[in-house]
A tleap script that builds the chain and sets N, CA, C and O, in Angstrom:
source leaprc.protein.ff14SB
mol = sequence {
  NMET ALA VAL LEU THR ALA GLY GLU ARG GLN
  LYS LEU PRO ARG LYS SER PHE ALA LEU PRO
  GLY LYS GLY GLU GLY PRO LYS GLY ALA GLY
  SER GLY SER TYR PRO VAL ASN ASP ALA ALA
  HIE ALA ARG ALA ALA LEU SER ARG VAL SER
  ALA HIE GLY THR PRO GLU GLU LYS ALA LYS
  VAL ARG ALA LYS VAL HIE SER LYS PHE PRO
  GLU ILE GLY LYS GLY LYS SER LYS MET SER
  ASP ARG MET LYS SER ALA MET ARG SER GLY
  ARG VAL SER GLY ASP MET MET ARG LYS ARG
  GLY MET ASN VAL ASP GLU CGLU
}
set mol.1.N position { 0.867 -156.100 -41.677 }
set mol.1.CA position { 0.477 -157.492 -41.663 }
set mol.1.C position { -0.493 -157.683 -40.507 }
set mol.1.O position { -0.275 -157.179 -39.406 }
set mol.2.N position { -1.542 -158.400 -40.767 }
set mol.2.CA position { -2.532 -158.707 -39.741 }
set mol.2.C position { -1.900 -159.599 -38.674 }
set mol.2.O position { -1.169 -160.541 -38.979 }
set mol.3.N position { -2.198 -159.278 -37.424 }
set mol.3.CA position { -1.656 -160.075 -36.327 }
set mol.3.C position { -2.370 -161.418 -36.301 }
set mol.3.O position { -3.596 -161.486 -36.397 }
set mol.4.N position { -1.602 -162.467 -36.172 }
set mol.4.CA position { -2.129 -163.818 -36.130 }
set mol.4.C position { -1.770 -164.400 -34.765 }
set mol.4.O position { -0.614 -164.743 -34.515 }
set mol.5.N position { -2.761 -164.510 -33.890 }
set mol.5.CA position { -2.490 -165.042 -32.557 }
set mol.5.C position { -2.212 -166.536 -32.645 }
set mol.5.O position { -2.499 -167.174 -33.658 }
set mol.6.N position { -1.654 -167.083 -31.580 }
set mol.6.CA position { -1.355 -168.516 -31.549 }
set mol.6.C position { -2.628 -169.331 -31.731 }
set mol.6.O position { -2.627 -170.342 -32.434 }
set mol.7.N position { -3.716 -168.894 -31.096 }
set mol.7.CA position { -4.985 -169.612 -31.227 }
set mol.7.C position { -5.521 -169.578 -32.641 }
set mol.7.O position { -6.001 -170.588 -33.158 }
set mol.8.N position { -5.439 -168.406 -33.273 }
set mol.8.CA position { -5.902 -168.283 -34.663 }
set mol.8.C position { -5.037 -169.128 -35.588 }
set mol.8.O position { -5.538 -169.772 -36.510 }
set mol.9.N position { -3.746 -169.118 -35.334 }
set mol.9.CA position { -2.819 -169.898 -36.155 }
set mol.9.C position { -3.147 -171.388 -36.064 }
set mol.9.O position { -3.123 -172.094 -37.072 }
set mol.10.N position { -3.451 -171.863 -34.862 }
set mol.10.CA position { -3.779 -173.278 -34.671 }
set mol.10.C position { -5.086 -173.650 -35.372 }
set mol.10.O position { -5.271 -174.804 -35.759 }
set mol.11.N position { -5.991 -172.684 -35.539 }
set mol.11.CA position { -7.281 -172.958 -36.181 }
set mol.11.C position { -7.227 -172.892 -37.707 }
set mol.11.O position { -8.175 -173.301 -38.378 }
set mol.12.N position { -6.121 -172.379 -38.259 }
set mol.12.CA position { -6.018 -172.294 -39.721 }
set mol.12.C position { -5.988 -173.692 -40.327 }
set mol.12.O position { -5.407 -174.608 -39.744 }
set mol.13.N position { -6.612 -173.862 -41.500 }
set mol.13.CA position { -6.540 -175.167 -42.173 }
set mol.13.C position { -5.122 -175.433 -42.681 }
set mol.13.O position { -4.342 -174.505 -42.896 }
set mol.14.N position { -4.808 -176.696 -42.866 }
set mol.14.CA position { -3.471 -177.081 -43.327 }
set mol.14.C position { -3.085 -176.400 -44.635 }
set mol.14.O position { -1.908 -176.115 -44.860 }
set mol.15.N position { -4.056 -176.136 -45.495 }
set mol.15.CA position { -3.751 -175.515 -46.784 }
set mol.15.C position { -3.293 -174.063 -46.640 }
set mol.15.O position { -2.832 -173.457 -47.608 }
set mol.16.N position { -3.422 -173.503 -45.431 }
set mol.16.CA position { -2.979 -172.133 -45.184 }
set mol.16.C position { -1.517 -172.057 -44.755 }
set mol.16.O position { -1.037 -170.986 -44.384 }
set mol.17.N position { -0.813 -173.171 -44.801 }
set mol.17.CA position { 0.593 -173.221 -44.436 }
set mol.17.C position { 1.420 -173.715 -45.614 }
set mol.17.O position { 0.991 -174.585 -46.372 }
set mol.18.N position { 2.613 -173.147 -45.755 }
set mol.18.CA position { 3.501 -173.593 -46.828 }
set mol.18.C position { 4.105 -174.954 -46.506 }
set mol.18.O position { 4.342 -175.754 -47.410 }
set mol.19.N position { 4.357 -175.225 -45.226 }
set mol.19.CA position { 4.907 -176.513 -44.803 }
set mol.19.C position { 4.032 -177.076 -43.687 }
set mol.19.O position { 4.458 -177.122 -42.533 }
set mol.20.N position { 2.819 -177.504 -44.017 }
set mol.20.CA position { 1.920 -177.978 -42.956 }
set mol.20.C position { 2.487 -179.186 -42.228 }
set mol.20.O position { 3.019 -180.112 -42.841 }
set mol.21.N position { 2.362 -179.157 -40.906 }
set mol.21.CA position { 2.830 -180.274 -40.104 }
set mol.21.C position { 4.323 -180.291 -39.827 }
set mol.21.O position { 4.807 -181.160 -39.102 }
set mol.22.N position { 5.063 -179.340 -40.396 }
set mol.22.CA position { 6.519 -179.323 -40.222 }
set mol.22.C position { 6.954 -178.407 -39.085 }
set mol.22.O position { 8.119 -178.429 -38.688 }
set mol.23.N position { 6.042 -177.609 -38.558 }
set mol.23.CA position { 6.400 -176.665 -37.500 }
set mol.23.C position { 6.319 -177.283 -36.121 }
set mol.23.O position { 6.069 -178.478 -35.960 }
set mol.24.N position { 6.536 -176.438 -35.138 }
set mol.24.CA position { 6.489 -176.869 -33.751 }
set mol.24.C position { 5.056 -176.841 -33.242 }
set mol.24.O position { 4.182 -176.248 -33.875 }
set mol.25.N position { 4.817 -177.467 -32.122 }
set mol.25.CA position { 3.525 -177.379 -31.446 }
set mol.25.C position { 2.471 -178.312 -31.994 }
set mol.25.O position { 2.749 -179.145 -32.856 }
set mol.26.N position { 1.229 -178.164 -31.477 }
set mol.26.CA position { 0.122 -179.027 -31.895 }
set mol.26.C position { -0.126 -178.931 -33.403 }
set mol.26.O position { -0.113 -177.839 -33.971 }
set mol.27.N position { -0.345 -180.039 -34.021 }
set mol.27.CA position { -0.634 -180.134 -35.455 }
set mol.27.C position { 0.502 -179.609 -36.330 }
set mol.27.O position { 0.332 -179.468 -37.541 }
set mol.28.N position { 1.653 -179.318 -35.734 }
set mol.28.CA position { 2.777 -178.808 -36.518 }
set mol.28.C position { 2.509 -177.441 -37.099 }
set mol.28.O position { 3.116 -177.077 -38.106 }
set mol.29.N position { 1.613 -176.665 -36.496 }
set mol.29.CA position { 1.248 -175.357 -37.031 }
set mol.29.C position { 2.012 -174.228 -36.356 }
set mol.29.O position { 1.680 -173.057 -36.545 }
set mol.30.N position { 3.031 -174.563 -35.571 }
set mol.30.CA position { 3.802 -173.537 -34.879 }
set mol.30.C position { 4.950 -173.035 -35.729 }
set mol.30.O position { 4.912 -173.108 -36.957 }
set mol.31.N position { 5.963 -172.529 -35.064 }
set mol.31.CA position { 7.127 -171.966 -35.719 }
set mol.31.C position { 7.721 -172.950 -36.728 }
set mol.31.O position { 7.915 -174.126 -36.418 }
set mol.32.N position { 8.007 -172.460 -37.938 }
set mol.32.CA position { 8.615 -173.295 -38.957 }
set mol.32.C position { 7.646 -173.851 -39.982 }
set mol.32.O position { 8.064 -174.538 -40.914 }
set mol.33.N position { 6.347 -173.565 -39.830 }
set mol.33.CA position { 5.378 -174.083 -40.791 }
set mol.33.C position { 4.977 -173.034 -41.824 }
set mol.33.O position { 4.348 -173.372 -42.828 }
set mol.34.N position { 5.326 -171.775 -41.599 }
set mol.34.CA position { 5.128 -170.676 -42.535 }
set mol.34.C position { 3.667 -170.494 -42.984 }
set mol.34.O position { 3.276 -171.011 -44.030 }
set mol.35.N position { 2.866 -169.767 -42.201 }
set mol.35.CA position { 1.494 -169.507 -42.629 }
set mol.35.C position { 1.482 -168.604 -43.864 }
set mol.35.O position { 2.254 -167.649 -43.947 }
set mol.36.N position { 0.614 -168.905 -44.809 }
set mol.36.CA position { 0.448 -168.094 -46.023 }
set mol.36.C position { -1.041 -167.804 -46.221 }
set mol.36.O position { -1.563 -167.899 -47.331 }
set mol.37.N position { -1.712 -167.450 -45.122 }
set mol.37.CA position { -3.148 -167.208 -45.171 }
set mol.37.C position { -3.508 -165.896 -45.841 }
set mol.37.O position { -4.657 -165.726 -46.250 }
set mol.38.N position { -2.578 -164.963 -45.971 }
set mol.38.CA position { -2.813 -163.715 -46.695 }
set mol.38.C position { -1.494 -163.283 -47.340 }
set mol.38.O position { -0.445 -163.871 -47.079 }
set mol.39.N position { -1.560 -162.250 -48.182 }
set mol.39.CA position { -0.383 -161.826 -48.936 }
set mol.39.C position { 0.761 -161.384 -48.026 }
set mol.39.O position { 1.924 -161.672 -48.309 }
set mol.40.N position { 0.441 -160.692 -46.943 }
set mol.40.CA position { 1.493 -160.225 -46.038 }
set mol.40.C position { 2.225 -161.402 -45.389 }
set mol.40.O position { 3.453 -161.400 -45.299 }
set mol.41.N position { 1.470 -162.401 -44.941 }
set mol.41.CA position { 2.112 -163.576 -44.349 }
set mol.41.C position { 2.880 -164.376 -45.402 }
set mol.41.O position { 3.905 -164.983 -45.091 }
set mol.42.N position { 2.395 -164.382 -46.639 }
set mol.42.CA position { 3.107 -165.080 -47.713 }
set mol.42.C position { 4.461 -164.423 -47.967 }
set mol.42.O position { 5.468 -165.112 -48.135 }
set mol.43.N position { 4.485 -163.084 -47.993 }
set mol.43.CA position { 5.757 -162.374 -48.169 }
set mol.43.C position { 6.694 -162.658 -46.994 }
set mol.43.O position { 7.892 -162.869 -47.181 }
set mol.44.N position { 6.140 -162.661 -45.795 }
set mol.44.CA position { 6.944 -162.953 -44.607 }
set mol.44.C position { 7.505 -164.376 -44.675 }
set mol.44.O position { 8.651 -164.611 -44.290 }
set mol.45.N position { 6.706 -165.316 -45.160 }
set mol.45.CA position { 7.165 -166.699 -45.287 }
set mol.45.C position { 8.352 -166.787 -46.248 }
set mol.45.O position { 9.326 -167.488 -45.974 }
set mol.46.N position { 8.266 -166.077 -47.371 }
set mol.46.CA position { 9.380 -166.069 -48.322 }
set mol.46.C position { 10.635 -165.486 -47.678 }
set mol.46.O position { 11.737 -166.000 -47.867 }
set mol.47.N position { 10.460 -164.426 -46.930 }
set mol.47.CA position { 11.591 -163.795 -46.267 }
set mol.47.C position { 12.222 -164.711 -45.235 }
set mol.47.O position { 13.442 -164.865 -45.198 }
set mol.48.N position { 11.394 -165.318 -44.397 }
set mol.48.CA position { 11.904 -166.175 -43.325 }
set mol.48.C position { 12.578 -167.434 -43.874 }
set mol.48.O position { 13.645 -167.832 -43.407 }
set mol.49.N position { 11.947 -168.049 -44.860 }
set mol.49.CA position { 12.535 -169.289 -45.389 }
set mol.49.C position { 13.830 -168.994 -46.138 }
set mol.49.O position { 14.743 -169.820 -46.137 }
set mol.50.N position { 13.923 -167.828 -46.778 }
set mol.50.CA position { 15.170 -167.520 -47.480 }
set mol.50.C position { 16.314 -167.336 -46.491 }
set mol.50.O position { 17.470 -167.598 -46.825 }
set mol.51.N position { 16.004 -166.891 -45.281 }
set mol.51.CA position { 17.039 -166.695 -44.264 }
set mol.51.C position { 17.332 -167.968 -43.462 }
set mol.51.O position { 18.471 -168.185 -43.047 }
set mol.52.N position { 16.326 -168.802 -43.244 }
set mol.52.CA position { 16.485 -169.908 -42.305 }
set mol.52.C position { 16.176 -171.297 -42.859 }
set mol.52.O position { 16.413 -172.291 -42.173 }
set mol.53.N position { 15.659 -171.389 -44.067 }
set mol.53.CA position { 15.226 -172.681 -44.582 }
set mol.53.C position { 16.288 -173.442 -45.341 }
set mol.53.O position { 17.284 -172.878 -45.794 }
set mol.54.N position { 16.052 -174.737 -45.471 }
set mol.54.CA position { 16.913 -175.574 -46.301 }
set mol.54.C position { 16.539 -175.331 -47.763 }
set mol.54.O position { 15.480 -174.759 -48.022 }
set mol.55.N position { 17.355 -175.735 -48.714 }
set mol.55.CA position { 16.988 -175.569 -50.126 }
set mol.55.C position { 15.637 -176.227 -50.462 }
set mol.55.O position { 14.868 -175.693 -51.262 }
set mol.56.N position { 15.356 -177.372 -49.857 }
set mol.56.CA position { 14.088 -178.059 -50.113 }
set mol.56.C position { 12.912 -177.246 -49.558 }
set mol.56.O position { 11.877 -177.109 -50.211 }
set mol.57.N position { 13.085 -176.708 -48.343 }
set mol.57.CA position { 12.027 -175.883 -47.744 }
set mol.57.C position { 11.801 -174.618 -48.557 }
set mol.57.O position { 10.661 -174.202 -48.762 }
set mol.58.N position { 12.880 -174.011 -49.017 }
set mol.58.CA position { 12.761 -172.805 -49.838 }
set mol.58.C position { 11.932 -173.087 -51.085 }
set mol.58.O position { 11.041 -172.311 -51.430 }
set mol.59.N position { 12.222 -174.187 -51.756 }
set mol.59.CA position { 11.487 -174.539 -52.977 }
set mol.59.C position { 10.007 -174.768 -52.684 }
set mol.59.O position { 9.145 -174.310 -53.434 }
set mol.60.N position { 9.712 -175.478 -51.593 }
set mol.60.CA position { 8.315 -175.763 -51.252 }
set mol.60.C position { 7.553 -174.492 -50.880 }
set mol.60.O position { 6.412 -174.303 -51.300 }
set mol.61.N position { 8.186 -173.623 -50.092 }
set mol.61.CA position { 7.512 -172.386 -49.686 }
set mol.61.C position { 7.283 -171.493 -50.897 }
set mol.61.O position { 6.195 -170.940 -51.055 }
set mol.62.N position { 8.284 -171.345 -51.749 }
set mol.62.CA position { 8.114 -170.528 -52.955 }
set mol.62.C position { 6.980 -171.064 -53.827 }
set mol.62.O position { 6.158 -170.295 -54.324 }
set mol.63.N position { 6.938 -172.376 -54.010 }
set mol.63.CA position { 5.887 -172.976 -54.840 }
set mol.63.C position { 4.504 -172.714 -54.250 }
set mol.63.O position { 3.569 -172.382 -54.978 }
set mol.64.N position { 4.377 -172.864 -52.937 }
set mol.64.CA position { 3.086 -172.646 -52.281 }
set mol.64.C position { 2.664 -171.184 -52.391 }
set mol.64.O position { 1.512 -170.893 -52.714 }
set mol.65.N position { 3.585 -170.270 -52.124 }
set mol.65.CA position { 3.267 -168.844 -52.202 }
set mol.65.C position { 2.882 -168.472 -53.617 }
set mol.65.O position { 1.897 -167.762 -53.818 }
set mol.66.N position { 3.633 -168.931 -54.601 }
set mol.66.CA position { 3.354 -168.567 -55.993 }
set mol.66.C position { 2.072 -169.208 -56.517 }
set mol.66.O position { 1.429 -168.663 -57.414 }
set mol.67.N position { 1.697 -170.353 -55.966 }
set mol.67.CA position { 0.435 -170.957 -56.408 }
set mol.67.C position { -0.758 -170.217 -55.806 }
set mol.67.O position { -1.803 -170.093 -56.446 }
set mol.68.N position { -0.602 -169.728 -54.586 }
set mol.68.CA position { -1.700 -169.030 -53.913 }
set mol.68.C position { -1.736 -167.545 -54.259 }
set mol.68.O position { -2.811 -166.955 -54.356 }
set mol.69.N position { -0.554 -166.936 -54.446 }
set mol.69.CA position { -0.437 -165.513 -54.759 }
set mol.69.C position { 0.526 -165.352 -55.939 }
set mol.69.O position { 1.693 -165.023 -55.730 }
set mol.70.N position { 0.064 -165.575 -57.165 }
set mol.70.CA position { 0.968 -165.571 -58.329 }
set mol.70.C position { 1.724 -164.260 -58.532 }
set mol.70.O position { 2.803 -164.255 -59.124 }
set mol.71.N position { 1.174 -163.159 -58.049 }
set mol.71.CA position { 1.810 -161.859 -58.266 }
set mol.71.C position { 3.003 -161.622 -57.339 }
set mol.71.O position { 3.795 -160.714 -57.591 }
set mol.72.N position { 3.149 -162.402 -56.293 }
set mol.72.CA position { 4.226 -162.192 -55.325 }
set mol.72.C position { 5.500 -162.892 -55.790 }
set mol.72.O position { 5.503 -164.085 -56.092 }
set mol.73.N position { 6.586 -162.111 -55.840 }
set mol.73.CA position { 7.894 -162.682 -56.116 }
set mol.73.C position { 8.171 -163.032 -57.558 }
set mol.73.O position { 9.202 -163.636 -57.853 }
set mol.74.N position { 7.297 -162.679 -58.449 }
set mol.74.CA position { 7.533 -162.992 -59.861 }
set mol.74.C position { 8.174 -161.793 -60.549 }
set mol.74.O position { 7.848 -160.643 -60.254 }
set mol.75.N position { 9.066 -162.072 -61.445 }
set mol.75.CA position { 9.677 -161.020 -62.243 }
set mol.75.C position { 10.691 -160.212 -61.457 }
set mol.75.O position { 10.916 -160.431 -60.267 }
set mol.76.N position { 11.273 -159.302 -62.142 }
set mol.76.CA position { 12.271 -158.428 -61.535 }
set mol.76.C position { 11.588 -157.179 -61.005 }
set mol.76.O position { 10.615 -156.703 -61.591 }
set mol.77.N position { 12.091 -156.646 -59.901 }
set mol.77.CA position { 11.554 -155.400 -59.391 }
set mol.77.C position { 12.021 -154.261 -60.280 }
set mol.77.O position { 13.087 -154.322 -60.894 }
set mol.78.N position { 11.217 -153.243 -60.335 }
set mol.78.CA position { 11.568 -152.061 -61.119 }
set mol.78.C position { 12.408 -151.130 -60.259 }
set mol.78.O position { 12.163 -150.973 -59.063 }
set mol.79.N position { 13.381 -150.529 -60.877 }
set mol.79.CA position { 14.207 -149.577 -60.156 }
set mol.79.C position { 13.551 -148.221 -60.124 }
set mol.79.O position { 12.946 -147.790 -61.106 }
set mol.80.N position { 13.667 -147.553 -59.008 }
set mol.80.CA position { 13.143 -146.191 -58.887 }
set mol.80.C position { 14.123 -145.227 -59.545 }
set mol.80.O position { 15.285 -145.566 -59.772 }
set mol.81.N position { 13.648 -144.032 -59.845 }
set mol.81.CA position { 14.521 -143.006 -60.415 }
set mol.81.C position { 15.680 -142.700 -59.473 }
set mol.81.O position { 16.798 -142.426 -59.911 }
set mol.82.N position { 15.397 -142.751 -58.176 }
set mol.82.CA position { 16.440 -142.476 -57.184 }
set mol.82.C position { 17.546 -143.532 -57.263 }
set mol.82.O position { 18.726 -143.198 -57.163 }
set mol.83.N position { 17.175 -144.797 -57.440 }
set mol.83.CA position { 18.159 -145.862 -57.547 }
set mol.83.C position { 18.961 -145.726 -58.835 }
set mol.83.O position { 20.176 -145.923 -58.841 }
set mol.84.N position { 18.272 -145.385 -59.936 }
set mol.84.CA position { 18.981 -145.192 -61.206 }
set mol.84.C position { 20.016 -144.080 -61.071 }
set mol.84.O position { 21.135 -144.198 -61.569 }
set mol.85.N position { 19.629 -142.995 -60.389 }
set mol.85.CA position { 20.542 -141.875 -60.167 }
set mol.85.C position { 21.738 -142.320 -59.330 }
set mol.85.O position { 22.872 -141.935 -59.616 }
set mol.86.N position { 21.497 -143.120 -58.309 }
set mol.86.CA position { 22.583 -143.611 -57.456 }
set mol.86.C position { 23.542 -144.482 -58.245 }
set mol.86.O position { 24.753 -144.426 -58.029 }
set mol.87.N position { 23.014 -145.289 -59.161 }
set mol.87.CA position { 23.879 -146.129 -59.994 }
set mol.87.C position { 24.720 -145.276 -60.934 }
set mol.87.O position { 25.920 -145.504 -61.084 }
set mol.88.N position { 24.081 -144.289 -61.568 }
set mol.88.CA position { 24.816 -143.430 -62.513 }
set mol.88.C position { 25.939 -142.676 -61.813 }
set mol.88.O position { 27.003 -142.465 -62.396 }
set mol.89.N position { 25.712 -142.270 -60.569 }
set mol.89.CA position { 26.724 -141.502 -59.838 }
set mol.89.C position { 27.785 -142.407 -59.216 }
set mol.89.O position { 28.776 -141.911 -58.681 }
set mol.90.N position { 27.594 -143.718 -59.278 }
set mol.90.CA position { 28.574 -144.648 -58.745 }
set mol.90.C position { 28.406 -144.976 -57.275 }
set mol.90.O position { 29.245 -145.669 -56.699 }
set mol.91.N position { 27.323 -144.484 -56.646 }
set mol.91.CA position { 27.105 -144.765 -55.226 }
set mol.91.C position { 26.621 -146.192 -55.002 }
set mol.91.O position { 26.777 -146.736 -53.909 }
set mol.92.N position { 26.030 -146.806 -56.037 }
set mol.92.CA position { 25.519 -148.170 -55.949 }
set mol.92.C position { 25.956 -148.904 -57.209 }
set mol.92.O position { 25.837 -148.366 -58.310 }
set mol.93.N position { 26.462 -150.130 -57.058 }
set mol.93.CA position { 26.925 -150.865 -58.236 }
set mol.93.C position { 25.786 -151.665 -58.864 }
set mol.93.O position { 24.842 -152.063 -58.182 }
set mol.94.N position { 25.888 -151.889 -60.153 }
set mol.94.CA position { 24.911 -152.704 -60.865 }
set mol.94.C position { 24.893 -154.137 -60.362 }
set mol.94.O position { 23.836 -154.762 -60.283 }
set mol.95.N position { 26.080 -154.658 -60.020 }
set mol.95.CA position { 26.154 -156.026 -59.494 }
set mol.95.C position { 25.372 -156.158 -58.197 }
set mol.95.O position { 24.673 -157.148 -57.982 }
set mol.96.N position { 25.493 -155.151 -57.332 }
set mol.96.CA position { 24.770 -155.196 -56.065 }
set mol.96.C position { 23.259 -155.206 -56.314 }
set mol.96.O position { 22.515 -155.916 -55.638 }
set mol.97.N position { 22.820 -154.421 -57.279 }
set mol.97.CA position { 21.390 -154.353 -57.568 }
set mol.97.C position { 20.903 -155.649 -58.216 }
set mol.97.O position { 19.796 -156.097 -57.918 }
set mol.98.N position { 21.691 -156.254 -59.084 }
set mol.98.CA position { 21.302 -157.536 -59.700 }
set mol.98.C position { 21.130 -158.614 -58.642 }
set mol.98.O position { 20.214 -159.432 -58.732 }
set mol.99.N position { 22.002 -158.622 -57.638 }
set mol.99.CA position { 21.898 -159.597 -56.560 }
set mol.99.C position { 20.588 -159.449 -55.804 }
set mol.99.O position { 20.084 -160.418 -55.235 }
set mol.100.N position { 20.037 -158.252 -55.793 }
set mol.100.CA position { 18.781 -157.988 -55.097 }
set mol.100.C position { 17.567 -158.120 -56.025 }
set mol.100.O position { 16.447 -157.776 -55.649 }
set mol.101.N position { 17.809 -158.629 -57.251 }
set mol.101.CA position { 16.698 -158.904 -58.166 }
set mol.101.C position { 16.248 -157.724 -58.994 }
set mol.101.O position { 15.189 -157.777 -59.620 }
set mol.102.N position { 17.021 -156.669 -59.011 }
set mol.102.CA position { 16.634 -155.491 -59.790 }
set mol.102.C position { 17.076 -155.652 -61.241 }
set mol.102.O position { 18.125 -156.230 -61.526 }
set mol.103.N position { 16.264 -155.135 -62.142 }
set mol.103.CA position { 16.606 -155.133 -63.551 }
set mol.103.C position { 17.370 -153.847 -63.815 }
set mol.103.O position { 16.762 -152.792 -63.998 }
set mol.104.N position { 18.696 -153.922 -63.838 }
set mol.104.CA position { 19.508 -152.719 -63.969 }
set mol.104.C position { 19.725 -152.321 -65.424 }
set mol.104.O position { 20.314 -151.272 -65.687 }
set mol.105.N position { 19.278 -153.110 -66.352 }
set mol.105.CA position { 19.511 -152.821 -67.765 }
set mol.105.C position { 18.386 -152.029 -68.402 }
set mol.105.O position { 18.438 -151.727 -69.594 }
set mol.106.N position { 17.358 -151.685 -67.612 }
set mol.106.CA position { 16.242 -150.909 -68.164 }
set mol.106.C position { 16.565 -149.443 -68.146 }
set mol.106.O position { 17.390 -149.010 -67.342 }
set mol.107.N position { 15.964 -148.684 -68.981 }
set mol.107.CA position { 16.072 -147.225 -69.009 }
set mol.107.C position { 14.760 -146.627 -69.333 }
set mol.107.O position { 14.640 -145.404 -69.405 }
savepdb mol mol.pdb
quit
């Protein structure tokens, strides 16, 4: 992920944030505003809001990320051959993989 300094973050336009004006600091562009200026920051925003956001914030961040980067977070992840092998051997349960968004019913 490209490093985004505090100065660069403050210079980003409001449309580059999932929750513009909701963060700390000048213009609300600080912590809690979730920059989505590139794909890496968009993924980070999804991760952070899923851990720390309210249900309303989660919905807004997901909508913003998906509108700007439609390929991120859509659909189920594909399981690797290694994961399929782990499931067959009983080292990993199908329920655990479903919780993580994996499509365990594919072959």
